[in-house]
RODO-2510 file (C-alpha; in nm, 4 decimals, decimal comma):
residues 305
     n   res          X          Y          Z
     1     m    -3,0643    -1,2484     0,7042
     2     e    -3,0281    -0,9546     0,9308
     3     a    -3,3913    -0,9467     1,0005
     4     s    -3,3767    -1,3312     1,1045
     5     y    -3,0550    -1,2778     1,3074
     6     p    -3,0780    -0,9078     1,4547
     7     d    -2,8335    -0,9896     1,7268
     8     r    -2,5524    -1,0887     1,4930
     9     e    -2,2809    -0,9039     1,3109
    10     f    -2,2213    -0,9676     0,9362
    11     y    -1,8932    -0,9441     0,7544
    12     f    -1,7829    -0,9989     0,3999
    13     i    -1,4689    -1,2213     0,3147
    14     m    -1,3508    -1,2086    -0,0397
    15     g    -1,0434    -1,2504    -0,2553
    16     a    -0,8821    -0,9679    -0,4245
    17     d    -1,0012    -1,1001    -0,7539
    18     n    -1,3649    -1,0565    -0,6481
    19     w    -1,2963    -0,6991    -0,5085
    20     k    -1,1562    -0,5879    -0,8357
    21     y    -1,4993    -0,6398    -0,9917
    22     i    -1,7075    -0,5512    -0,6769
    23     t    -1,8845    -0,2596    -0,8878
    24     r    -2,0455    -0,5340    -1,0963
    25     w    -2,2404    -0,6572    -0,7957
    26     v    -2,5987    -0,5887    -0,7384
    27     e    -2,6318    -0,3132    -0,4766
    28     y    -2,2604    -0,3096    -0,4353
    29     e    -2,2717     0,0561    -0,2761
    30     a    -2,4730    -0,0601     0,0027
    31     i    -2,2451    -0,3687     0,0799
    32     i    -1,9200    -0,1616     0,0706
    33     s    -2,0647     0,1206     0,2743
    34     n    -2,2472    -0,0800     0,5364
    35     y    -2,0370    -0,3900     0,6207
    36     p    -1,6937    -0,4694     0,7143
    37     i    -1,5006    -0,6446     0,4314
    38     f    -1,1771    -0,8390     0,4555
    39     i    -0,9914    -0,8892     0,1288
    40     y    -0,7523    -1,1732     0,1073
    41     p    -0,4574    -1,1604    -0,1471
    42     r    -0,4893    -1,3420    -0,5010
    43     k    -0,1863    -1,3489    -0,7317
    44     g    -0,1969    -1,0891    -1,0020
    45     f    -0,4538    -0,8667    -0,8222
    46     d    -0,3743    -0,5458    -0,6396
    47     v    -0,6034    -0,4330    -0,3702
    48     e    -0,7023    -0,0708    -0,3888
    49     i    -0,9509     0,0640    -0,1223
    50     p    -1,0862     0,4292    -0,1435
    51     a    -1,0122     0,6138     0,1742
    52     q    -1,3688     0,6786     0,2663
    53     y    -1,4025     0,3158     0,3403
    54     p    -1,1760     0,2509     0,6640
    55     h    -1,3922    -0,0601     0,7471
    56     i    -1,2667    -0,2409     0,4412
    57     k    -0,9280    -0,4049     0,5118
    58     p    -0,6718    -0,5989     0,3024
    59     e    -0,5453    -0,9013     0,4721
    60     a    -0,1794    -0,9961     0,4637
    61     a    -0,2581    -1,3632     0,5406
    62     a    -0,2193    -1,6196     0,2623
    63     p    -0,5534    -1,7685     0,1389
    64     v    -0,7052    -2,0143     0,3964
    65     q    -0,5866    -2,3798     0,3242
    66     a    -0,7917    -2,6891     0,3696
    67     w    -0,5171    -2,8582     0,5424
    68     n    -0,3637    -2,9127     0,8812
    69     t     0,0043    -3,0010     0,9022
    70     e     0,0872    -2,9129     1,2458
    71     v     0,0710    -3,2795     1,3731
    72     p     0,2015    -3,5898     1,2129
    73     v    -0,0993    -3,7484     1,0635
    74     e    -0,0803    -3,9353     0,7410
    75     r    -0,3959    -3,7852     0,5713
    76     t    -0,4926    -3,4269     0,7012
    77     l    -0,7278    -3,3243     0,4249
    78     e    -1,0625    -3,2083     0,5577
    79     s    -1,2353    -2,9869     0,2969
    80     d    -1,5405    -2,9310     0,1429
    81     v    -1,4742    -3,0153    -0,2362
    82     t    -1,7143    -2,7522    -0,3563
    83     a    -1,4544    -2,4940    -0,3069
    84     s    -1,4310    -2,2781    -0,5958
    85     d    -1,0544    -2,2026    -0,6151
    86     s    -0,8086    -2,4947    -0,6400
    87     r    -0,5627    -2,3188    -0,4238
    88     l    -0,7986    -2,3979    -0,1182
    89     l    -0,7597    -2,7578    -0,1876
    90     a    -0,3906    -2,7695    -0,2660
    91     v    -0,1242    -2,9201    -0,0543
    92     p     0,0351    -2,6416     0,1596
    93     a     0,4052    -2,5815     0,2253
    94     n     0,5317    -2,8553     0,4707
    95     g     0,8874    -2,8597     0,5486
    96     r     1,1415    -2,9848     0,2965
    97     l     1,2676    -3,3272     0,1784
    98     s     1,5941    -3,4108     0,0197
    99     t     1,6171    -3,5014    -0,3476
   100     e     1,6500    -3,8796    -0,2472
   101     y     1,2827    -3,8573    -0,1822
   102     f     1,2534    -3,8680    -0,5910
   103     r     1,4389    -4,2048    -0,6225
   104     t     1,1033    -4,3891    -0,5592
   105     a     0,8738    -4,1377    -0,7294
   106     l     0,6944    -4,1968    -1,0520
   107     f     0,6098    -3,9198    -1,2833
   108     i     0,3159    -3,9794    -1,5158
   109     g     0,2226    -3,7378    -1,7909
   110     d     0,2890    -3,5813    -2,1352
   111     s     0,5942    -3,3877    -2,2658
   112     l     0,5723    -3,1456    -1,9800
   113     s     0,6577    -3,4227    -1,7374
   114     q     0,9345    -3,5537    -1,9667
   115     g     1,1402    -3,2771    -1,8429
   116     f     1,1878    -3,4569    -1,5131
   117     a     1,3700    -3,7197    -1,7095
   118     l     1,5895    -3,4555    -1,8781
   119     y     1,6910    -3,2135    -1,6118
   120     a     1,8359    -3,1998    -1,2641
   121     p     1,7501    -3,2777    -0,9844
   122     t     1,5240    -3,5585    -1,1016
   123     r     1,7227    -3,6729    -1,4134
   124     d     1,8459    -4,0254    -1,3680
   125     v     1,6853    -4,0247    -1,0126
   126     a     1,3176    -4,0343    -1,0786
   127     t     1,1085    -4,2853    -1,2812
   128     v     0,9392    -4,1012    -1,5575
   129     c     0,6370    -4,2580    -1,7425
   130     a     0,5816    -3,9394    -1,9776
   131     y     0,4970    -3,9620    -2,3419
   132     k     0,5145    -3,7035    -2,6048
   133     s     0,1551    -3,5335    -2,7083
   134     t    -0,0586    -3,7524    -2,5156
   135     s    -0,3811    -3,7287    -2,3147
   136     p    -0,5640    -3,9614    -2,0682
   137     n    -0,7864    -4,1207    -2,3100
   138     q    -0,4848    -4,2568    -2,4932
   139     v    -0,3257    -4,3974    -2,1986
   140     l    -0,6753    -4,5692    -2,1149
   141     q    -0,6522    -4,7200    -2,4527
   142     n    -0,2912    -4,8307    -2,4147
   143     f    -0,1744    -4,6432    -2,7219
   144     v     0,2016    -4,6505    -2,8098
   145     g     0,3766    -4,3341    -2,6678
   146     q     0,7009    -4,1818    -2,7073
   147     r     0,9352    -4,1951    -2,4157
   148     p     1,1750    -3,9133    -2,3269
   149     d     1,4641    -4,1159    -2,4968
   150     g     1,2668    -4,1486    -2,8040
   151     s     1,1789    -4,5145    -2,7699
   152     r     0,8147    -4,6142    -2,7990
   153     i     0,5907    -4,8358    -2,5781
   154     e     0,2313    -4,9073    -2,4997
   155     m     0,1635    -4,6540    -2,2261
   156     w    -0,0335    -4,8226    -1,9694
   157     d     0,1799    -5,1416    -2,0011
   158     d     0,4776    -4,9176    -1,9119
   159     i     0,3063    -4,7571    -1,6230
   160     k     0,1383    -5,0600    -1,4523
   161     v     0,4664    -5,2424    -1,3892
   162     q     0,6417    -4,9752    -1,1905
   163     s     0,6614    -4,9780    -0,8038
   164     p     0,6611    -4,6313    -0,6603
   165     s     0,6097    -4,4801    -0,3271
   166     n     0,4592    -4,1674    -0,4500
   167     i     0,3007    -4,0746    -0,7845
   168     y     0,2843    -3,7367    -0,9590
   169     v     0,0339    -3,7031    -1,2302
   170     l    -0,0029    -3,4147    -1,4838
   171     y    -0,2411    -3,4073    -1,8008
   172     g    -0,4127    -3,1392    -1,9766
   173     t    -0,1966    -2,9211    -2,2205
   174     n    -0,2576    -3,1553    -2,5241
   175     a    -0,6118    -3,2662    -2,4222
   176     l    -0,7384    -2,9042    -2,4047
   177     i    -0,6446    -2,8415    -2,7551
   178     s    -0,7796    -3,1555    -2,8982
   179     q    -1,0962    -3,2205    -2,6757
   180     s    -1,3724    -3,0466    -2,5213
   181     d    -1,3159    -2,9544    -2,1402
   182     e    -1,5808    -3,2058    -2,0558
   183     a    -1,4258    -3,4952    -2,2403
   184     f    -1,0907    -3,4305    -2,1042
   185     l    -1,2059    -3,4263    -1,7438
   186     k    -1,4181    -3,7504    -1,8028
   187     y    -1,1279    -3,9362    -1,9295
   188     y    -0,8914    -3,7737    -1,6557
   189     s    -1,1303    -3,9047    -1,3872
   190     d    -1,1156    -4,2483    -1,5478
   191     l    -0,7422    -4,2672    -1,5555
   192     l    -0,7252    -4,1402    -1,1908
   193     d    -0,9544    -4,4263    -1,1014
   194     k    -0,7469    -4,6803    -1,2891
   195     l    -0,4248    -4,5447    -1,1172
   196     r    -0,5976    -4,5709    -0,7752
   197     e    -0,6935    -4,9350    -0,8340
   198     r    -0,3468    -5,0300    -0,9631
   199     f    -0,1451    -4,8542    -0,7094
   200     a    -0,3771    -4,8964    -0,4043
   201     g    -0,2284    -4,7392    -0,0871
   202     v     0,0366    -4,5264    -0,2957
   203     p     0,0022    -4,1462    -0,2452
   204     i    -0,0972    -3,9927    -0,5790
   205     y    -0,0551    -3,6150    -0,6227
   206     v    -0,2553    -3,4741    -0,9049
   207     q    -0,0633    -3,1608    -1,0409
   208     s    -0,2198    -2,8478    -1,1660
   209     i    -0,1764    -2,7599    -1,5430
   210     t     0,1244    -2,5401    -1,5642
   211     p     0,0982    -2,1774    -1,6785
   212     t     0,1761    -2,0717    -2,0382
   213     t     0,3131    -1,7471    -2,1671
   214     a     0,0577    -1,4690    -2,2468
   215     e     0,1459    -1,4828    -2,6164
   216     q     0,0825    -1,8845    -2,6148
   217     g    -0,2688    -1,8114    -2,4827
   218     v    -0,3431    -1,5612    -2,7602
   219     k    -0,2219    -1,8291    -3,0241
   220     q    -0,4073    -2,1172    -2,8591
   221     p    -0,7039    -1,9934    -2,6672
   222     p    -0,7579    -2,3175    -2,4657
   223     l    -0,4299    -2,2609    -2,3189
   224     e    -0,4988    -1,9081    -2,2122
   225     n    -0,4176    -1,8994    -1,8421
   226     g    -0,7691    -1,7813    -1,7257
   227     h    -0,8980    -2,0855    -1,8913
   228     i    -0,6350    -2,3127    -1,7534
   229     r    -0,7121    -2,1784    -1,4049
   230     l    -1,0720    -2,2815    -1,4358
   231     i    -0,9806    -2,6243    -1,5401
   232     n    -0,7354    -2,6448    -1,2574
   233     n    -1,0227    -2,5618    -1,0163
   234     a    -1,2124    -2,8679    -1,1679
   235     i    -0,9049    -3,0869    -1,1496
   236     a    -0,8563    -3,0027    -0,7798
   237     k    -1,2059    -3,1033    -0,6848
   238     l    -1,1736    -3,4139    -0,9084
   239     a    -0,8511    -3,5165    -0,7215
   240     v    -0,9827    -3,4515    -0,3723
   241     s    -1,3096    -3,6197    -0,4258
   242     k    -1,1030    -3,9390    -0,5015
   243     g    -0,8974    -3,8906    -0,1890
   244     l    -0,5924    -3,7801    -0,3907
   245     y    -0,3722    -3,4885    -0,3373
   246     y    -0,3716    -3,1727    -0,5411
   247     l    -0,0305    -2,9919    -0,6018
   248     d    -0,0475    -2,6437    -0,7320
   249     a     0,2460    -2,6120    -0,9396
   250     q     0,1237    -2,2797    -1,0694
   251     e     0,2375    -2,1315    -0,7403
   252     a     0,5889    -2,2142    -0,8324
   253     l     0,5929    -2,1431    -1,2077
   254     a     0,3554    -1,8369    -1,2459
   255     d     0,4331    -1,4701    -1,2468
   256     a     0,2426    -1,1970    -1,0819
   257     d     0,0007    -1,1945    -1,3858
   258     g    -0,0601    -1,5544    -1,3794
   259     n     0,1597    -1,6245    -1,6811
   260     l     0,4587    -1,8652    -1,7224
   261     r     0,7598    -1,6919    -1,5652
   262     g     0,9901    -1,5345    -1,8319
   263     d     1,3040    -1,6912    -1,6929
   264     y     1,1413    -2,0360    -1,6933
   265     v     1,0310    -2,0350    -2,0653
   266     g     1,1961    -2,2978    -2,2961
   267     t     1,3362    -2,2189    -2,6234
   268     y     1,0600    -2,3218    -2,8564
   269     d     0,7211    -2,2438    -2,7367
   270     g     0,5258    -2,0665    -2,4494
   271     i     0,4454    -2,4123    -2,2848
   272     h     0,7583    -2,6137    -2,1924
   273     m     1,0359    -2,4897    -1,9610
   274     n     1,4067    -2,4577    -1,9361
   275     p     1,6272    -2,6430    -1,6783
   276     t     1,5712    -2,3403    -1,4311
   277     g     1,2013    -2,3904    -1,4377
   278     y     1,2228    -2,7661    -1,3846
   279     a     1,4546    -2,7111    -1,0968
   280     a     1,2061    -2,4686    -0,9389
   281     w     0,9097    -2,7038    -0,9992
   282     a     1,0952    -2,9914    -0,8334
   283     d     1,2002    -2,7702    -0,5319
   284     y     0,8299    -2,6936    -0,4881
   285     i     0,7368    -3,0580    -0,4902
   286     l     1,0044    -3,1145    -0,2133
   287     t     0,8349    -2,8468     0,0002
   288     h     0,4750    -2,9671    -0,0646
   289     t     0,4360    -3,3194     0,0599
   290     v     0,2214    -3,4838     0,3064
   291     y     0,3571    -3,6237     0,6068
   292     s     0,3983    -4,0139     0,6181
   293     d     0,6333    -4,2627     0,7845
   294     y     0,7878    -4,3307     0,4578
   295     n     0,8570    -3,9577     0,3766
   296     k     0,9870    -3,8957     0,7200
   297     q     1,3331    -4,0563     0,6258
   298     f     1,3883    -3,7708     0,3752
   299     v     1,2772    -3,4739     0,5867
   300     t     1,5702    -3,2142     0,6148
   301     e     1,3725    -2,9115     0,7361
   302     g     1,0286    -2,8578     0,8984
   303     p     0,8199    -2,9999     1,2025
   304     y     0,9020    -3,3502     1,1430
   305     a     1,2842    -3,3144     1,1099
***
């Protein structure tokens, strides 16, 4: 490239996760010796730069987002969905909505989403169509599922009669244990298409699979957080390719090492959370919504207040 463009200057831009393993690159010494490198932060990765390389600089800025929320437009996503990091496709922080926003929100998912029916501030406020130990393929086949109150109902029949203004979807924890990654993503894609068709025009937020504890990842390797992050990258691309929004709940729930925060861990496993964790999750949702005329009535802070 230098031969083709002799009048240009070349720079490397990378995340701290790539910098950590730079010594595994082919001819890495030539790269770090001869080119300016800008290193952007990644959660769980410290940046250490040898003193002999003053042209290599850590950047304090957050990772570049694929969003513009500076002007009140209803859909602001303009992104190449080939991005390899789900965080680049996620809805960024964008003011704050009041908890009244949840009154017309619908949460769809498995037992992780059932917590929104059990804990404040969403308990007795949001509509929750979440069923214990379920996966997208079971919803597609209208299997009977167990609600948060213990009652049982055909899942798709329960979902399709709702009238939400915003939808939050989360699946993956059960499916990763019982299916191949490819099968899970295929069924998830089919379910998202079904939701888009049934709820045409309703904003749908596809949430990241939430982090687990390090111990749980050892016990159940499909739920190891490195693997979950890879699946979340695929989920983000899937959501955005369908014109849906991707919400990176990991940002609110993971510690510096990418594991579920210790103060959010529930009592009986390393997957589910306590009321403090759900409160933090709900707060994250309220600060990561996309502008719309409907949402504007709930804005308490930010550029649209």
